[in-house]
Kinemage of the C-alpha trace (Angstrom):
@kinemage 1
@onewidth
@group {chain A} dominant
@subgroup {mainchain}
@vectorlist {calphas} color= white
{ca met a 1} P 273.705 -203.424 204.736
{ca ser a 2} L 270.107 -202.548 204.210
{ca glu a 3} L 268.379 -201.547 200.990
{ca asn a 4} L 268.140 -197.958 202.162
{ca asn a 5} L 271.895 -197.759 202.703
{ca pro a 6} L 273.526 -199.160 199.560
{ca lys a 7} L 277.235 -199.848 199.479
{ca thr a 8} L 279.076 -197.289 197.380
{ca asp a 9} L 281.891 -198.278 195.111
{ca gly a 10} L 284.797 -196.256 196.545
{ca asp a 11} L 287.300 -197.665 194.035
{ca ala a 12} L 285.403 -196.140 191.116
{ca asp a 13} L 285.563 -192.698 192.745
{ca phe a 14} L 289.302 -193.088 193.368
{ca glu a 15} L 289.928 -194.138 189.756
{ca glu a 16} L 287.966 -191.139 188.526
{ca met a 17} L 290.027 -188.814 190.731
{ca asp a 18} L 293.322 -190.351 189.554
{ca arg a 19} L 292.522 -190.241 185.837
{ca pro a 20} L 295.357 -188.585 183.857
{ca phe a 21} L 294.577 -185.054 182.749
{ca phe a 22} L 297.846 -184.394 180.891
{ca thr a 23} L 299.525 -186.757 178.445
{ca ala a 24} L 302.379 -185.910 176.091
{ca val a 25} L 304.372 -188.092 173.751
{ca leu a 26} L 307.664 -186.446 172.800
{ca thr a 27} L 309.278 -187.634 169.580
{ca pro a 28} L 312.377 -186.414 167.741
{ca his a 29} L 311.766 -184.419 164.582
{ca arg a 30} L 313.152 -185.756 161.308
{ca ser a 31} L 312.767 -183.418 158.365
{ca leu a 32} L 313.608 -185.976 155.664
{ca gly a 33} L 310.928 -188.608 155.174
{ca pro a 34} L 311.302 -191.982 153.417
{ca lys a 35} L 310.411 -190.575 149.982
{ca gly a 36} L 312.932 -187.731 150.351
{ca phe a 37} L 315.565 -190.220 151.513
{ca met a 38} L 315.006 -192.337 148.394
{ca ile a 39} L 315.275 -189.282 146.124
{ca leu a 40} L 318.456 -188.148 147.911
{ca met a 41} L 320.045 -191.591 147.566
{ca ile a 42} L 319.164 -191.837 143.860
{ca val a 43} L 320.550 -188.365 143.078
{ca phe a 44} L 323.682 -188.943 145.175
{ca gly a 45} L 324.130 -192.385 143.604
{ca leu a 46} L 323.834 -190.984 140.061
{ca val a 47} L 326.326 -188.197 140.763
{ca cys a 48} L 328.791 -190.666 142.285
{ca phe a 49} L 328.304 -193.119 139.415
{ca val a 50} L 328.879 -190.484 136.723
{ca ala a 51} L 331.941 -189.101 138.519
{ca gly a 52} L 333.212 -192.657 139.071
{ca val a 53} L 332.864 -193.508 135.376
{ca leu a 54} L 334.777 -190.337 134.456
{ca phe a 55} L 337.610 -191.294 136.808
{ca trp a 56} L 337.560 -194.845 135.434
{ca arg a 57} L 337.897 -193.556 131.876
{ca ile a 58} L 340.955 -191.443 132.698
{ca gly a 59} L 342.630 -194.437 134.341
{ca ala a 60} L 341.966 -193.792 138.024
{ca trp a 61} L 339.710 -196.830 138.391
{ca pro a 62} L 340.189 -197.272 142.202
{ca val a 63} L 338.322 -193.978 142.721
{ca phe a 64} L 335.167 -195.654 141.357
{ca gly a 65} L 335.167 -197.994 144.365
{ca phe a 66} L 335.539 -195.109 146.783
{ca phe a 67} L 332.454 -193.459 145.302
{ca gly a 68} L 330.580 -196.691 146.004
{ca leu a 69} L 331.925 -196.609 149.548
{ca asp a 70} L 330.630 -193.022 149.911
{ca ile a 71} L 327.143 -194.175 148.934
{ca ala a 72} L 327.256 -197.038 151.435
{ca ile a 73} L 328.450 -194.763 154.261
{ca leu a 74} L 325.727 -192.180 153.525
{ca trp a 75} L 323.054 -194.907 153.473
{ca phe a 76} L 324.339 -196.352 156.780
{ca ala a 77} L 324.418 -192.913 158.438
{ca phe a 78} L 320.818 -192.189 157.466
{ca arg a 79} L 319.671 -195.638 158.595
{ca met a 80} L 321.265 -195.072 161.997
{ca asn a 81} L 319.617 -191.624 162.152
{ca tyr a 82} L 316.184 -193.110 161.362
{ca arg a 83} L 316.776 -195.852 163.934
{ca ser a 84} L 317.465 -193.270 166.643
{ca ala a 85} L 314.284 -191.425 165.592
{ca arg a 86} L 312.201 -194.333 166.917
{ca ala a 87} L 312.940 -193.164 170.465
{ca phe a 88} L 310.208 -191.314 172.340
{ca glu a 89} L 309.220 -190.139 175.790
{ca glu a 90} L 305.747 -190.425 177.238
{ca val a 91} L 304.732 -188.146 180.110
{ca val a 92} L 301.456 -188.728 181.978
{ca val a 93} L 300.329 -186.482 184.822
{ca ser a 94} L 297.440 -187.325 187.115
{ca arg a 95} L 296.418 -185.898 190.459
{ca asn a 96} L 298.540 -188.384 192.419
{ca glu a 97} L 301.351 -189.335 190.057
{ca ile a 98} L 303.688 -188.275 187.283
{ca ala a 99} L 304.679 -191.225 185.120
{ca ile a 100} L 307.510 -190.931 182.611
{ca arg a 101} L 308.436 -193.664 180.179
{ca lys a 102} L 311.529 -193.214 178.019
{ca val a 103} L 311.724 -195.650 175.113
{ca gly a 104} L 315.043 -195.976 173.288
{ca pro a 105} L 315.595 -196.916 169.644
{ca gly a 106} L 316.072 -200.605 170.510
{ca ser a 107} L 312.697 -200.722 172.344
{ca arg a 108} L 314.461 -200.651 175.711
{ca tyr a 109} L 312.679 -198.396 178.144
{ca gln a 110} L 312.990 -196.774 181.540
{ca glu a 111} L 310.086 -195.778 183.740
{ca tyr a 112} L 310.012 -193.119 186.420
{ca arg a 113} L 307.185 -192.304 188.805
{ca phe a 114} L 306.950 -189.210 190.965
{ca asn a 115} L 304.499 -187.655 193.374
{ca pro a 116} L 303.541 -184.233 191.921
{ca phe a 117} L 303.689 -182.636 195.379
{ca trp a 118} L 307.345 -183.624 195.849
{ca val a 119} L 308.653 -182.986 192.347
{ca arg a 120} L 310.380 -179.794 191.237
{ca leu a 121} L 310.411 -178.689 187.606
{ca ser a 122} L 313.731 -177.158 186.589
{ca val a 123} L 313.859 -175.232 183.305
{ca asp a 124} L 317.147 -173.783 182.015
{ca arg a 125} L 316.819 -170.940 179.530
{ca ile a 126} L 319.282 -169.063 177.367
{ca glu a 127} L 318.083 -165.663 176.211
{ca asp a 128} L 318.854 -166.139 172.506
{ca glu a 129} L 317.826 -169.815 172.231
{ca gly a 130} L 314.985 -170.300 174.691
{ca val a 131} L 314.642 -173.422 176.817
{ca val a 132} L 317.718 -175.646 176.586
{ca lys a 133} L 317.029 -178.136 179.392
{ca ile a 134} L 313.990 -179.479 181.261
{ca gln a 135} L 314.402 -181.614 184.374
{ca leu a 136} L 312.199 -183.116 187.030
{ca asn a 137} L 313.860 -183.448 190.442
{ca ser a 138} L 312.463 -185.423 193.345
{ca arg a 139} L 314.240 -186.780 196.404
{ca gly a 140} L 317.667 -186.946 194.792
{ca glu a 141} L 316.451 -188.394 191.486
{ca thr a 142} L 316.713 -186.291 188.339
{ca val a 143} L 315.086 -187.019 184.984
{ca asp a 144} L 315.787 -185.013 181.828
{ca leu a 145} L 312.827 -184.476 179.522
{ca gly a 146} L 312.813 -183.720 175.801
{ca asn a 147} L 316.565 -183.545 175.192
{ca phe a 148} L 315.971 -184.285 171.503
{ca leu a 149} L 313.424 -181.476 171.027
{ca asn a 150} L 314.286 -178.177 169.388
{ca pro a 151} L 314.249 -175.061 171.638
{ca asp a 152} L 310.793 -173.893 170.492
{ca asp a 153} L 309.214 -177.276 171.214
{ca arg a 154} L 311.052 -177.460 174.546
{ca thr a 155} L 309.701 -174.023 175.463
{ca ser a 156} L 306.153 -175.087 174.608
{ca phe a 157} L 306.476 -178.366 176.507
{ca ala a 158} L 308.016 -176.647 179.558
{ca gly a 159} L 305.006 -174.324 179.771
{ca ala a 160} L 302.555 -177.203 179.396
{ca met a 161} L 304.402 -179.271 181.996
{ca ala a 162} L 304.489 -176.372 184.478
{ca asn a 163} L 300.747 -175.899 183.974
{ca ala a 164} L 300.094 -179.633 184.466
{ca leu a 165} L 302.107 -179.642 187.702
{ca ser a 166} L 300.194 -176.661 189.070
{ca val a 167} L 296.879 -178.363 188.191
{ca ala a 168} L 298.018 -181.603 189.892
{ca arg a 169} L 299.083 -179.714 193.009
{ca ser a 170} L 295.739 -177.882 193.151
{ca gly a 171} L 293.802 -181.132 193.135
{ca gly a 172} L 293.489 -181.942 189.456
{ca val a 173} L 290.643 -179.583 188.712
């Protein structure tokens, strides 16, 4: 090539065109944080301890052990709940691709990739609740999105996802 006709970097233009314009990370909502969990466990533990001592004093000492078992079961249930809260879904939409990564509580993940021109967004609504199910369908493959979200968040995400798909289909502008 001559100096007057420089070689253009076509890969840079392609990368610029395929840059994601919509990214969402969906996480489950947990209303009780670590500090609230500690306060709950202390209060529940004190109530169980006082009730257990009262039962012990009237001669029903095995009940004291069952109160301890109640505390252990409550702690285990909350730990399992917090473990499941580590799951999330990441949705990235670019002009040429929709990438979905679902990460489970044990750090296992699944990835899905779709062409935005071939994908169909399916949103199920119930009049009193709002959006109850969001799915992407493409060539026989179906992926549920945001199953752990509450109906208001699902409604908001469904609108944003529909908008992102229309932008991708129009050329990403």
